[in-house]
C-alpha positions in Angstrom: 19.1 6.8 -25.9 17.4 5.1 -22.9 14.0 3.6 -22.4 11.9 5.8 -20.1 8.3 5.6 -18.9 6.1 8.6 -18.8 2.8 8.5 -16.8 -0.4 10.3 -17.4 -4.0 10.1 -16.2 -7.2 12.0 -16.8 -10.8 11.7 -15.8 -13.8 11.5 -18.1 -17.1 13.3 -17.4 -19.4 10.8 -19.1 -19.1 7.2 -20.2 -19.5 7.9 -23.9 -17.3 7.0 -26.8 -16.8 10.6 -27.7 -15.7 11.7 -24.2 -13.4 8.7 -23.8 -11.7 9.3 -27.1 -11.4 13.0 -26.6 -9.8 12.7 -23.2 -7.4 9.9 -24.4 -6.3 12.1 -27.4 -5.9 15.2 -25.1 -3.8 13.1 -22.7 -1.6 11.8 -25.4 -1.1 15.2 -27.1 -0.2 16.8 -23.8 2.3 14.0 -23.0 3.9 14.4 -26.4 4.0 18.2 -26.3 5.2 18.7 -22.7 8.0 16.2 -23.2 8.9 17.5 -26.7 8.6 14.0 -28.1 8.7 12.9 -31.7 6.7 10.0 -32.9 9.8 8.0 -33.7 10.7 8.1 -30.0 7.5 6.3 -28.9 7.9 2.6 -28.5 4.4 1.8 -27.1 1.6 3.1 -24.9 -0.4 1.1 -22.4 -3.8 2.5 -21.4 -6.0 1.4 -18.5 -9.5 2.4 -17.6 -11.6 2.1 -14.5 -14.4 -0.4 -14.6 -17.1 2.3 -15.1 -15.7 3.2 -18.5 -17.3 0.8 -20.9 -18.3 2.8 -24.0 -15.0 2.7 -25.9 -11.3 1.8 -25.9 -9.1 4.9 -25.3 -6.6 3.5 -27.9 -9.3 3.7 -30.6 -9.4 7.5 -30.1 -5.6 7.8 -29.9 -5.2 6.0 -33.2 -7.2 8.8 -34.9 -4.2 11.1 -34.2 -1.7 11.6 -37.0 1.3 9.2 -36.8 -0.3 7.0 -34.1 -1.6 4.3 -36.4 1.8 2.5 -36.4 2.6 2.8 -32.7 1.7 -0.3 -30.6 -1.2 0.7 -28.3 -2.8 -1.5 -25.6 -5.9 -1.3 -23.5 -6.5 -3.0 -20.1 -8.9 -2.8 -17.2 -7.8 -1.6 -13.8 -8.7 -3.8 -10.8 -11.7 -2.6 -8.8 -10.3 -1.0 -5.6 -12.4 0.5 -2.9 -12.4 4.3 -2.9 -10.4 4.6 -6.1 -10.8 7.5 -8.5 -13.8 6.8 -10.8 -14.1 7.5 -14.6 -10.3 7.5 -15.0 -8.0 6.7 -17.9 -4.3 6.1 -17.1 -1.4 5.7 -19.6 2.1 4.5 -19.4 4.0 5.8 -22.5 7.3 4.0 -23.2 9.8 6.2 -25.0 13.4 6.3 -26.1 14.9 9.5 -24.8 18.0 10.8 -23.0 15.9 12.9 -20.6 16.8 12.4 -16.9 13.8 10.7 -15.2 13.6 13.7 -12.8 13.0 16.0 -15.7 10.2 14.0 -17.4 6.8 15.8 -17.4 4.1 13.4 -16.2 0.6 14.7 -17.1 -2.4 14.5 -14.8 -5.6 16.2 -16.0 -9.0 16.9 -14.4 -9.7 15.0 -11.1 -6.7 12.8 -11.8 -4.4 15.5 -10.5 -5.3 14.1 -7.1 -3.6 10.9 -7.9 -0.1 12.4 -7.9 -0.2 15.9 -6.6 3.6 15.8 -6.5 3.8 15.3 -10.3 0.7 17.3 -11.4 1.4 20.1 -13.8 
């Protein structure tokens, strides 16, 4: 097996705990499903949020998913950059898989598709 990084991002409509958690869970389930991952292949996930998302940590929502309570999850804040995409959650999922990096499915949802149109599904 090899350590691989899988990227994802999604935008949130409102700065509420429920929306942040729902989008974080959707992003994680899409990453797992589209890359046919098992929980034992996941080493860790690093989430970041833009400065306008202050109502909740994305990882708190993800920990509500089955089997994620024992996976290391980490939240951080993105730097404030002029003209960056607002209301955005990003994730870097670290996994142990044999998949060729060119065959990994990175997931960009909502307005976050504009971040990487070359990788958007």
